[in-house]
C-alpha positions in Angstrom: 100.5 110.3 60.6 97.2 110.2 61.9 96.2 106.6 63.2 93.3 105.7 61.2 94.2 102.4 59.9 92.0 99.6 61.9 94.8 98.1 62.8 95.4 100.5 65.4 92.5 99.0 67.5 94.7 95.9 67.5 97.7 97.9 69.0 95.7 99.9 71.5 94.1 96.5 72.6 97.8 94.8 72.7 98.8 97.8 74.8 96.1 97.2 77.4 96.5 93.6 77.7 100.5 93.9 78.0 99.8 96.4 80.9 97.6 94.1 82.6 100.3 90.9 82.5 102.9 93.7 83.4 100.6 94.8 86.4 100.0 90.9 87.5 103.6 90.6 87.4 104.5 93.4 89.5 101.7 92.5 91.9 102.6 89.0 92.2 106.2 90.3 93.2 104.5 91.7 96.3 104.2 88.1 97.9 107.9 87.5 97.8 108.5 89.6 101.3 105.8 87.0 102.7 107.3 84.0 101.4 110.5 85.1 103.3 108.8 86.4 106.1 110.4 85.3 109.5 107.4 83.7 111.6 107.1 84.7 115.4 104.7 82.9 117.7 101.8 85.5 118.3 103.0 87.1 121.6 100.3 89.8 123.7 100.7 92.3 121.2 102.1 92.8 117.4 103.6 95.9 116.2 102.7 96.0 112.5 102.9 99.6 111.9 102.8 101.1 108.5 103.4 97.2 107.5 101.0 94.2 106.3 100.5 91.6 108.9 100.6 88.1 108.1 99.3 85.4 109.9 100.1 81.6 109.8 99.5 78.2 111.0 101.4 75.0 111.7 98.6 72.6 111.0 96.6 72.9 107.5 92.7 72.5 108.7 90.9 72.8 105.6 87.6 71.4 106.9 87.6 73.8 109.7 86.7 77.6 109.3 89.3 79.2 111.3 88.7 83.3 111.8 91.5 85.5 112.8 90.8 89.1 114.3 93.2 92.1 115.3 92.2 93.9 118.2 93.6 97.5 118.3 94.6 99.1 121.4 91.3 101.5 121.1 89.5 98.1 121.1 88.3 98.0 117.8 88.3 94.5 116.2 89.4 94.2 112.1 88.8 90.6 110.9 92.1 89.5 109.3 91.2 88.5 105.6 91.8 85.2 104.0 94.6 85.4 101.3 94.0 84.7 98.0 96.8 82.5 97.3 98.2 79.2 99.4 101.9 80.0 100.6 104.0 78.1 102.5 107.1 79.5 104.7 109.6 77.8 106.3 110.9 79.7 109.2 113.5 78.0 111.4 112.8 74.3 111.0 109.0 74.6 111.1 106.4 74.6 108.1 104.0 77.7 108.1 101.4 78.1 105.9 99.5 81.5 105.6 95.7 81.7 106.7 95.3 85.4 106.9 96.7 88.9 105.6 96.0 92.5 107.2 97.3 95.0 104.8 96.9 98.0 107.1 98.9 96.8 109.9 99.4 99.1 113.0 101.3 99.1 116.3 100.0 97.1 119.4 97.7 94.7 117.7 96.5 91.8 119.6 96.0 88.7 117.3 93.7 85.7 118.1 92.8 83.4 115.8 89.8 80.7 116.7 87.8 78.0 115.0 84.3 78.9 114.4 83.3 75.0 116.0 84.8 76.1 119.1 86.4 72.7 119.3 90.0 72.4 121.1 92.5 73.4 118.5 96.0 72.1 118.4 97.4 74.6 115.7 100.1 76.9 116.5 99.7 80.3 115.0 102.4 82.8 114.2 102.5 86.3 112.4 105.0 88.4 110.5 105.0 92.0 109.8 106.5 92.4 106.2 107.2 95.5 104.3 106.6 95.7 100.7 103.3 93.7 100.1 101.0 96.7 99.8 103.2 98.8 97.7 104.1 95.9 95.2 100.1 95.5 95.1 99.2 99.1 94.6 102.2 99.5 91.8 100.9 96.7 90.0 97.1 97.6 90.2 98.3 101.2 88.7 100.0 99.7 86.1 97.0 98.0 85.1 94.7 100.6 85.3 96.6 103.2 84.0 97.3 100.7 80.6 93.8 99.7 80.4 93.0 103.4 80.4 95.5 104.6 78.0 94.6 101.4 75.4 90.8 102.8 75.7 91.6 106.1 75.2 93.7 105.2 72.3 91.0 102.9 70.8 88.8 105.9 71.3 90.9 108.8 69.6 91.0 106.1 66.6 87.5 105.9 66.2 87.2 109.5 66.5 89.7 110.2 64.0 87.9 107.4 61.5 84.3 108.7 62.3 86.1 112.2 61.4 87.4 110.9 58.1 84.2 109.5 56.9 82.4 112.7 57.7 84.7 114.6 55.5 84.9 112.4 52.7 80.9 112.3 52.9 80.9 116.4 52.8 83.5 116.3 50.0 81.5 114.1 48.2 78.4 116.5 48.6 80.6 119.5 47.8 81.7 117.8 44.5 78.4 116.9 43.5 77.1 120.4 43.5 
């Protein structure tokens, strides 16, 4: 059976949409290790080799722009990006709020968080090195991309078969007329 019915477009679209939703669910599962992290005060050096480094603060300061950086042992500086999600973690008896995420952590990082206004900062900063965030994020992204590609490929195949059928019918009609 060849998929020439136009409803196959809908099936391919729904497949692509379902893969996006499934990919989002898998990627969202990557936040679980972050939510369950044990937050430690920022020491002189942080070991986060092959892990994701997450940075927390105990005081939310939405009116201040806090920038966190990671200095590698070779003195290169990486800006720790702000997460796209507000996550609060209870570690010990304290509430910590996620303010930064570095996906490609490495060993021997020196983490520093400073407000842009250079004013006194009463906040305490902490970190956690978590495993599993990056792999789940990439798995979700892969599921979404693969599903959309298969869905678009299915739509293109249906279009090709419909076009070929129309051309065959047109050719048959001209052959019958002769």
